[in-house]
C-alpha positions in Angstrom: 105.7 100.5 95.7 106.6 98.6 92.7 106.3 94.9 92.1 109.7 93.3 91.7 108.3 89.8 92.1 105.7 87.7 90.2 102.4 87.1 92.1 99.7 84.7 91.3 97.7 87.6 89.8 100.5 88.4 87.3 100.7 84.7 86.3 96.9 84.6 85.8 97.0 87.7 83.6 99.9 86.3 81.6 98.0 83.1 80.9 94.6 84.8 80.1 95.4 87.9 77.9 91.8 87.7 76.4 90.4 89.3 79.5 92.0 92.6 78.4 89.9 95.6 77.2 92.2 98.1 75.7 91.6 101.8 76.5 88.9 100.8 79.0 89.0 104.2 80.8 88.7 106.0 77.6 85.4 104.4 76.8 84.2 105.1 80.4 85.2 108.7 80.3 83.5 109.3 77.0 80.3 107.6 78.3 80.4 109.8 81.5 80.6 113.0 79.3 78.1 111.8 76.8 75.4 110.9 79.5 76.0 114.3 81.2 75.7 116.3 78.1 72.5 114.4 77.0 70.8 115.1 80.2 72.1 118.6 80.3 70.5 119.5 77.0 67.4 117.1 77.2 63.9 118.5 77.0 60.8 117.4 78.8 62.4 116.2 82.0 64.0 113.2 80.3 67.0 111.8 82.4 69.3 109.3 80.7 71.2 109.0 83.9 68.0 107.8 85.7 67.6 105.2 83.0 71.2 103.9 83.3 71.6 104.2 87.1 71.8 101.1 89.3 68.3 100.0 90.5 67.8 96.6 91.9 64.1 96.6 91.5 64.4 97.6 87.9 67.1 95.0 87.2 65.0 92.2 88.7 62.2 93.3 86.4 64.1 92.9 83.2 66.3 96.1 82.9 69.5 94.2 83.1 71.6 96.8 81.3 71.7 98.7 84.6 74.2 96.1 85.8 76.7 97.7 83.5 75.5 101.2 82.5 75.7 102.7 86.0 79.5 103.1 85.4 78.7 105.7 82.9 77.0 108.0 85.5 79.2 111.0 86.3 80.0 111.9 89.9 78.2 115.2 89.8 75.6 114.0 92.3 73.1 112.5 89.8 73.0 115.9 87.9 72.2 117.9 91.0 74.7 120.3 89.5 72.8 120.4 86.2 74.1 123.4 84.1 76.9 124.2 86.6 78.8 120.9 86.9 80.1 120.5 83.4 83.6 121.6 84.2 83.7 119.1 87.1 82.5 116.3 84.9 85.1 117.2 82.1 88.0 117.4 84.6 86.9 114.3 86.4 86.5 112.3 83.3 90.0 113.4 82.0 91.7 112.8 85.3 90.4 109.2 85.7 91.1 108.5 82.0 94.7 109.7 82.6 95.4 107.6 85.7 93.7 104.7 84.2 96.0 104.9 81.2 99.0 105.0 83.4 97.8 102.0 85.4 97.2 100.2 82.1 100.7 101.0 81.0 102.3 99.9 84.3 100.2 96.8 84.9 99.3 95.8 81.4 95.9 95.9 79.8 94.7 92.6 81.3 95.6 93.4 85.0 94.1 96.8 84.8 91.0 95.5 83.2 90.6 92.9 86.0 91.2 95.5 88.6 88.5 98.0 87.3 85.9 95.3 86.4 86.7 93.5 89.6 85.7 96.6 91.5 82.6 97.0 89.4 81.6 93.3 90.0 82.0 93.7 93.8 79.8 96.8 93.7 77.2 95.0 91.5 77.1 92.1 94.1 76.8 94.7 96.9 74.1 96.5 95.0 72.1 93.4 94.5 72.4 92.5 98.1 71.5 95.8 99.6 69.8 97.7 96.8 72.4 100.5 96.5 75.7 101.0 94.9 77.9 103.7 93.3 80.8 103.7 90.9 82.3 106.7 92.8 84.3 104.6 95.3 85.7 102.3 92.5 87.2 105.4 90.9 88.6 106.5 94.2 90.2 103.1 94.7 91.7 103.4 91.3 93.3 106.6 92.4 94.6 104.9 95.5 96.2 102.2 93.3 97.7 105.0 91.2 99.1 106.7 94.3 100.5 103.5 95.6 102.5 103.0 92.3 103.4 106.6 91.8 103.6 108.3 95.3 106.2 110.9 94.3 104.6 112.0 91.0 103.6 115.7 91.0 100.3 116.8 89.5 98.8 120.2 89.1 95.9 120.6 91.6 93.3 122.9 90.0 95.8 123.2 87.1 97.8 125.5 89.2 99.2 124.1 92.4 101.8 121.4 92.1 101.3 118.6 94.7 102.7 115.1 95.2 100.2 112.3 94.5 100.9 110.7 97.9 99.5 113.7 99.7 96.4 113.5 97.6 96.2 109.8 98.5 95.9 110.8 102.1 92.9 113.0 101.2 91.5 110.1 99.3 91.9 107.8 102.4 90.3 110.5 104.5 87.3 110.5 102.1 86.9 106.8 102.5 87.0 107.1 106.3 84.7 110.0 106.4 82.2 108.1 104.2 82.2 105.2 106.6 82.0 107.3 109.8 79.4 109.8 108.5 77.1 107.0 107.4 77.5 105.1 110.6 76.7 108.3 112.6 73.2 108.4 110.9 72.7 104.7 111.1 73.2 104.1 107.3 75.2 100.9 107.4 74.6 100.2 103.8 76.3 103.4 102.8 79.1 102.8 105.3 80.0 99.4 103.9 80.1 100.6 100.3 83.6 102.3 100.6 84.8 99.1 102.4 83.9 97.1 99.2 86.0 99.4 97.1 89.0 99.1 99.6 88.5 95.3 99.4 89.2 95.3 95.6 92.3 97.4 96.2 93.6 94.9 98.8 93.0 91.9 96.6 95.3 93.4 94.0 98.0 94.8 96.3 97.9 92.2 99.0 100.8 90.2 97.3 102.9 93.3 97.3 102.2 94.0 100.9 103.0 90.4 101.9 106.3 90.8 100.0 107.2 94.0 101.7 106.2 92.7 105.1 108.3 89.6 104.7 111.2 91.7 103.5 111.0 94.0 106.4 110.7 91.0 108.8 113.9 89.5 107.4 115.7 92.9 107.9 114.7 93.1 111.4 115.0 89.4 112.3 117.7 88.7 114.9 118.7 85.7 112.9 119.6 88.0 110.0 123.4 88.4 109.5 124.8 91.8 110.0 127.8 91.4 107.7 129.7 94.5 109.0 129.4 93.3 112.5 130.3 89.8 111.5 133.4 90.9 109.7 134.4 93.0 112.7 134.0 90.1 115.1 135.9 87.8 112.7 138.9 90.2 112.4 139.0 90.6 116.2 138.9 86.8 116.8 141.6 85.6 114.4 143.5 88.8 113.7 142.7 89.1 110.0 139.7 89.0 107.6 141.2 87.7 104.3 144.0 85.1 103.9 145.5 83.9 100.6 145.1 80.1 100.2 148.4 79.9 98.3 151.0 82.2 100.0 149.2 82.7 103.3 149.5 86.5 103.3 146.6 88.2 105.2 145.1 91.7 104.9 146.7 92.3 108.3 150.2 91.5 106.8 149.7 93.7 103.8 146.8 96.2 104.3 147.2 97.4 100.7 146.8 94.0 99.2 143.5 93.1 97.3 141.9 89.7 97.9 139.3 87.9 95.8 137.3 84.7 96.1 137.5 82.2 93.3 134.2 81.2 91.8 135.7 78.2 90.0 137.1 76.6 93.1 134.8 74.1 94.9 134.5 75.9 98.3 135.2 79.2 99.8 138.9 80.0 98.9 140.4 83.3 99.1 143.4 84.5 97.0 145.6 87.6 97.0 146.0 89.7 93.8 149.2 87.8 93.0 147.4 84.4 93.0 143.8 85.0 92.0 144.7 84.2 88.4 147.6 82.0 89.2 146.5 79.0 91.2 145.3 75.5 90.9 141.4 75.3 91.2 140.3 73.2 94.1 137.8 70.6 92.9 
């Protein structure tokens, strides 16, 4: 789905280019790798990830950097895969940098910045209300946005198997649903609502596109929409011809091989045969 209309969001981005952070995902990817490597080789039990992760209690007691720094925590399960998850972290960082760069090129730097930081802001608000949040679903919603714009693009799964992005998007959507359902089954409504927050950010940015497509589909299926082929057939059956020259009166029924045109300079809907389209007095 590609925007071929201008939404309020596009207008806002055009008027406020200063909101842009060029190469935003490059900085986030580098930060993810750096935090993971520092913790991987740290001594004495020090954990930089624990210092940077979102913690409402710590934030309310002065550690306000956690409002931003949690975006640099990799998705390796808070380093539960210490020593074995470096491949996952590198591939994940590269992948999200890649799709972030494509989204930035497609949307423009300002719109992509608003999309990603908007997702972060919603997660911060959710975290301050509930005490828990994670950047993982923001990244998954970014992939969903990428799949919406490039559904037929092929990527190499595990660097071997070519697969279309739209099929991976279904897996992405399934992960969202599973996260909601699995948390609800154990009574963890806080964890169940977190994926919904990420989807909310996606819907905010794509809702104008969905409205446009819904309206377009409605016009196509509306009984009031003119079916031109059917209308032409009925017109021909009713009066015996479809086109009639306004000068000589010849019709497409009289001369099936004759070409007919409608003059754009005449004030009205006047048809002319090939002999008179360039040889007639314009009706004003």
